[in-house]
C-alpha positions in Angstrom: 9.0 7.1 1.7 7.7 6.2 5.1 8.5 2.7 6.5 6.3 -0.2 5.7 3.0 -0.5 7.5 3.0 -4.3 6.9 5.8 -6.7 6.3 5.0 -10.2 5.2 7.3 -13.2 5.4 7.1 -13.7 1.6 5.6 -12.3 -1.5 1.9 -13.1 -2.1 -1.6 -11.8 -2.5 -2.1 -9.4 0.5 -5.6 -7.8 0.2 -6.6 -4.8 2.3 -9.9 -3.2 3.2 -11.0 0.1 4.8 -13.6 -1.0 7.3 -13.4 0.9 10.6 -10.7 3.2 9.1 -11.2 6.8 10.0 -9.3 8.7 7.2 -8.8 8.2 3.5 -5.5 6.5 2.6 -3.2 5.6 -0.3 -2.3 1.9 -0.2 1.1 1.1 -1.8 2.2 -2.4 -2.5 5.9 -3.2 -2.9 7.7 -6.5 -3.9 10.7 -8.0 -2.3 13.0 -5.7 -4.2 11.1 -2.7 -2.9 9.7 -1.9 -6.3 6.2 -0.3 -6.2 3.9 -2.9 -7.9 0.5 -1.3 -7.3 -1.1 1.9 -5.8 -4.7 2.4 -4.7 -5.1 6.1 -4.3 -7.5 8.0 -2.0 -9.3 4.9 -0.7 -12.1 6.1 1.5 -13.3 4.4 4.8 -16.4 2.3 4.5 -19.1 0.9 6.9 -20.0 -1.7 4.3 -20.0 -5.3 5.6 -18.3 -7.0 4.0 -16.0 -4.2 3.0 -14.6 -3.9 -0.6 -11.2 -5.5 -0.9 -8.2 -3.8 -2.5 -5.3 -5.9 -3.8 -2.3 -5.7 -6.0 -2.6 -7.6 -9.4 0.9 -8.9 -8.8 2.5 -10.4 -5.6 3.8 -8.1 -3.0 5.8 -8.4 0.3 5.4 -4.9 1.8 2.4 -2.6 2.0 2.4 1.0 3.0 -0.7 2.9 4.2 -0.2 6.6 4.0 -2.4 9.6 4.0 -4.6 10.0 0.9 -2.8 11.9 -1.7 0.7 11.1 -0.5 1.7 9.0 -3.5 0.7 11.8 -6.0 2.2 14.6 -3.9 5.5 12.8 -3.9 5.4 11.5 -7.5 5.3 7.9 -6.4 4.4 5.6 -9.4 4.3 1.9 -10.2 7.9 0.8 -11.1 9.6 3.2 -8.7 12.0 1.6 -6.3 11.8 2.7 -2.6 14.6 3.3 -0.2 13.3 2.6 3.2 15.2 3.8 6.2 16.6 0.9 8.2 16.1 -1.6 5.4 19.1 -0.5 3.2 
């Protein structure tokens, strides 16, 4: 799994939006134990103002933004535990 796009000091509610983004993405939230807690798949860019917000229903500490379809193509599901290079 690619390294985290966003690392937060502590677990919490970390919403994301797709305003001014150029390509569709999968957004993957992980908790402090690197367990996948939520996935928003194939989220498309928007020009809406304000843009729709995407959030995990449970607290997260790390968030990955990867190309749309990455999670499905690699079989990533909620409950999976990530191994991130450089964070072992």
